[in-house]
C-alpha positions in Angstrom: 80.9 75.0 155.6 81.7 72.0 153.6 83.2 72.0 149.9 79.7 71.6 148.0 78.2 74.2 149.7 81.1 76.9 148.9 81.3 75.9 145.6 77.4 76.8 145.2 77.8 79.9 147.0 81.1 81.2 145.5 80.4 79.9 142.0 84.0 78.3 141.9 83.7 74.8 141.1 84.8 72.0 143.7 87.2 70.7 141.3 88.9 74.1 141.3 88.8 74.6 145.2 90.6 71.4 145.6 92.8 72.6 142.9 93.6 75.8 144.9 94.2 73.9 147.8 96.9 71.5 145.9 98.5 74.8 145.1 98.6 76.3 148.5 96.4 79.1 147.9 93.9 77.9 150.3 94.1 75.5 152.9 90.9 74.6 155.0 92.2 73.3 158.3 88.5 72.1 159.7 87.4 68.8 159.1 84.1 67.2 160.1 83.5 63.8 161.9 83.7 62.4 158.9 86.8 63.7 157.5 85.4 66.1 155.0 87.0 69.7 154.2 85.3 72.3 156.5 85.9 76.2 155.0 85.7 78.7 157.6 84.5 82.4 156.8 88.5 83.2 156.5 89.1 80.7 153.8 86.1 81.5 151.9 87.1 85.4 151.9 90.5 84.3 150.6 88.6 82.4 147.9 87.0 85.6 146.8 90.1 87.5 147.1 91.6 84.9 144.8 88.7 85.1 141.9 89.0 88.7 142.1 92.4 88.9 141.5 92.1 86.3 138.4 89.5 88.5 137.3 92.0 91.2 136.6 94.5 88.6 134.8 96.9 87.7 137.2 98.4 83.9 137.2 97.5 81.7 140.2 101.4 81.9 140.9 101.3 85.4 141.1 98.0 85.6 143.4 99.9 83.5 145.8 102.5 85.8 146.0 100.3 88.8 146.1 98.4 87.1 149.0 101.1 85.5 150.9 104.2 87.7 150.3 103.9 91.2 152.8 106.3 93.1 150.8 104.5 92.6 147.4 102.7 96.0 146.7 99.6 96.5 145.0 101.2 99.5 143.0 103.8 97.2 141.4 101.1 94.2 140.7 99.0 96.9 139.1 102.0 98.3 137.4 103.0 94.9 135.7 99.3 94.2 134.7 99.3 97.4 132.9 102.1 96.7 131.0 101.2 93.0 130.3 97.8 94.4 129.2 99.2 97.1 126.6 101.4 94.1 125.2 98.5 92.1 124.5 96.5 94.5 122.9 99.3 95.8 120.8 100.1 92.0 119.6 96.0 91.7 119.2 95.7 94.7 117.2 98.9 93.8 115.2 96.9 90.2 114.2 93.9 92.1 113.5 95.4 94.1 111.1 97.4 91.6 109.6 93.9 89.5 109.1 92.3 92.6 108.1 95.1 93.2 105.0 94.4 89.3 104.3 90.8 89.5 103.7 91.1 92.8 101.6 93.1 91.0 99.1 90.5 88.6 98.8 92.5 85.5 98.4 90.8 82.8 96.4 92.5 80.0 98.1 95.2 79.1 100.9 98.3 79.5 98.2 96.9 83.0 98.1 96.7 83.6 101.8 100.2 82.5 102.2 101.4 84.5 99.2 99.8 87.7 100.9 101.5 87.0 104.0 104.9 86.3 102.7 104.6 89.8 100.8 103.6 91.3 104.1 106.3 89.9 106.1 108.6 90.8 103.7 107.4 94.5 103.7 108.5 94.7 107.3 111.7 92.9 106.7 114.9 94.3 108.1 116.5 94.1 105.2 116.0 97.0 102.3 116.7 94.6 99.5 113.7 92.3 100.8 111.8 95.3 101.3 112.2 96.8 97.7 111.9 93.3 96.2 108.5 93.0 97.9 107.2 96.5 96.6 108.4 95.8 93.3 107.0 92.2 92.9 104.4 91.9 90.3 101.7 89.6 92.4 99.1 90.4 89.9 96.5 87.6 91.2 96.9 88.4 94.5 98.1 92.4 94.8 99.8 93.5 98.2 96.8 95.2 100.1 97.1 99.2 99.8 96.7 99.6 103.1 99.9 97.9 104.0 101.6 99.8 101.0 100.7 103.0 102.3 102.3 102.2 106.1 105.5 101.1 104.5 105.7 104.2 102.1 104.8 106.5 105.4 107.4 104.6 107.5 110.4 104.0 104.9 113.6 105.7 105.3 115.6 103.8 102.5 115.4 106.4 99.0 115.7 103.5 96.7 112.9 101.0 98.9 110.8 104.4 99.1 110.9 105.0 95.2 109.5 101.3 94.8 106.8 101.9 97.3 105.7 105.1 95.3 105.7 103.1 92.1 103.7 100.2 93.6 101.1 103.0 95.0 100.8 104.7 91.4 99.6 101.3 90.4 97.4 100.4 93.1 94.7 102.6 92.0 92.8 105.3 94.0 92.3 103.0 97.1 95.3 104.3 99.2 94.8 108.2 98.6 92.5 108.5 101.4 95.1 107.3 103.8 98.1 109.2 102.4 95.8 112.5 102.8 95.5 111.3 106.5 99.4 111.1 106.4 99.3 114.5 105.4 98.2 115.8 108.8 100.7 113.5 110.7 102.2 115.4 113.4 105.5 114.0 112.1 107.0 116.1 109.2 108.8 113.0 107.6 105.4 111.4 107.6 104.0 114.3 106.0 106.9 114.7 103.4 106.5 110.7 102.5 102.8 111.0 102.1 102.6 114.1 99.6 105.6 112.6 97.7 103.3 109.4 97.5 100.6 111.5 96.2 102.5 113.3 93.7 103.4 110.4 91.9 99.9 108.8 91.5 98.1 109.7 88.5 94.3 110.8 87.6 92.0 113.6 88.6 91.5 112.5 92.2 95.4 112.4 93.3 95.3 116.0 91.4 92.4 117.3 93.5 93.9 116.1 96.7 97.5 117.9 95.5 95.4 121.0 95.2 94.0 120.8 98.7 97.7 120.4 99.8 98.6 123.5 98.4 96.8 125.1 101.6 98.9 122.9 104.2 100.6 124.8 106.7 103.7 122.9 106.2 105.8 124.6 103.7 107.5 121.3 102.3 104.1 119.8 101.8 103.1 122.8 99.8 106.0 122.7 97.8 106.1 118.8 96.7 102.4 119.9 95.8 103.1 122.8 93.7 105.7 121.3 92.0 103.7 118.3 90.9 100.7 120.3 89.9 103.1 122.6 87.8 103.9 119.5 85.9 100.2 118.7 85.3 99.7 122.0 84.2 97.6 123.2 87.2 98.0 127.1 87.4 96.9 127.2 90.8 100.2 126.0 91.8 101.9 129.4 90.7 101.4 131.3 94.1 103.3 128.8 95.9 106.0 128.2 93.2 106.7 132.0 93.0 107.2 131.8 97.2 109.5 128.7 96.8 111.7 131.0 94.3 111.7 133.9 96.8 112.9 131.4 99.5 115.3 129.5 97.7 113.4 126.4 98.6 114.1 124.1 95.4 113.8 127.4 93.4 115.2 125.5 90.3 112.7 123.0 90.5 110.0 125.8 91.0 111.4 127.9 88.2 111.2 124.8 86.0 107.5 124.0 86.9 106.6 128.0 86.1 108.1 127.7 82.5 105.8 124.2 82.0 102.8 126.4 83.2 103.8 129.3 81.0 102.9 127.1 77.8 99.7 129.4 76.8 100.2 133.1 76.3 97.6 134.0 79.1 98.9 131.9 81.5 102.7 133.1 80.8 101.8 136.9 81.2 100.0 136.1 84.4 103.1 134.3 85.8 105.3 137.1 84.6 103.1 139.8 86.5 103.1 137.7 89.5 107.0 137.4 89.3 107.5 141.2 88.8 104.9 141.9 91.7 106.8 139.8 93.9 109.9 141.5 92.7 108.6 144.9 93.5 107.5 143.7 97.2 109.6 145.5 99.8 110.2 142.2 102.0 112.0 140.4 99.1 115.4 140.3 99.8 118.3 140.8 97.1 118.8 136.8 96.7 115.3 136.1 96.2 114.8 139.4 93.7 117.8 137.5 91.9 116.1 134.2 91.8 112.7 135.8 90.7 114.9 137.7 87.7 116.3 134.5 86.8 112.9 132.7 87.1 112.0 135.0 84.2 114.2 134.1 81.6 112.0 131.0 80.7 108.5 132.7 81.0 107.7 133.9 77.2 105.9 136.6 76.2 105.8 140.5 76.1 104.9 141.0 79.7 108.4 138.8 80.8 110.4 140.7 78.1 109.6 144.2 79.4 109.9 143.2 82.8 113.2 142.3 82.1 114.0 145.5 80.4 113.0 147.3 83.3 114.8 145.1 85.9 118.3 145.8 83.2 118.3 149.3 85.0 117.6 147.9 88.8 119.4 149.6 91.3 120.4 146.5 92.5 123.7 145.8 90.0 123.5 142.1 90.5 119.8 142.2 89.0 120.6 144.5 86.5 123.2 142.4 85.3 121.0 139.2 85.4 118.4 141.1 83.3 120.6 142.5 80.8 122.3 138.9 80.2 118.4 137.3 80.0 117.5 139.7 77.3 120.5 138.9 75.1 119.9 135.1 75.5 116.0 136.2 74.1 117.3 138.3 71.5 119.5 135.4 70.4 116.7 133.1 70.0 
């Protein structure tokens, strides 16, 4: 079969067939009386093999090796192709993410595009100082895309940089909150913690509502950060979690301070005191927890807390009784 007929039937151009021959991939041994190349059935089968391997992404050099090297195993070839494909997909995904973030910044011109690119590169720098400057930079005309800020905040391990990123997110509005909520569901505990810390520093009713939802998180750390933030915002829903933090000794001082903030009105103060007393009486509350609960009553105003301290001053646990007595003396001195 002459080269033109082979090209027509195989879909491979005559020019490419000549290129294959120059590389030694296909060597038609036959010649017509006029000297034209004549391809045998085996040659044509080899051409189809070449095209099939090209469709898998192999280079012509790799194809030549796979067809001619008896020791070249298909499994090794496929494994290598899978690795290359994953790397290519990762690179393309990274590029797509970068382009999407640039588009989200709505740049007015190429100068704005370059500014966004510079900020994105700085956020991914190996230098903590560079990352911190990027987070703190006041790019009012072309702000850092909020998606990039969230990603950086959820992965940052340097405390100063993390604080700067949370500050930048707090200034960015509500756009990143949905992404932070996704972070609360991460399988990585550190990511969940960074997500709730970022939400805790975001102002507004939307952030407060999301923090309320976080009170039901199965992660005690997430619940704790949410409760502390809600306590400073005057949200009484945080009281049960704050009391449990005191019992368990997790940020118990901060939890007690948050309860004292919530106890600014008499009704809430009595509710808090009642919950503290109920937890004190619970048979699963161990001695250290009872001591912390007693101390927490110190900053809760009202008769309910005072009466509870009077009763606790006669508690069978001497440490609790002494603590309650001392706290009563302080209240009387006021």
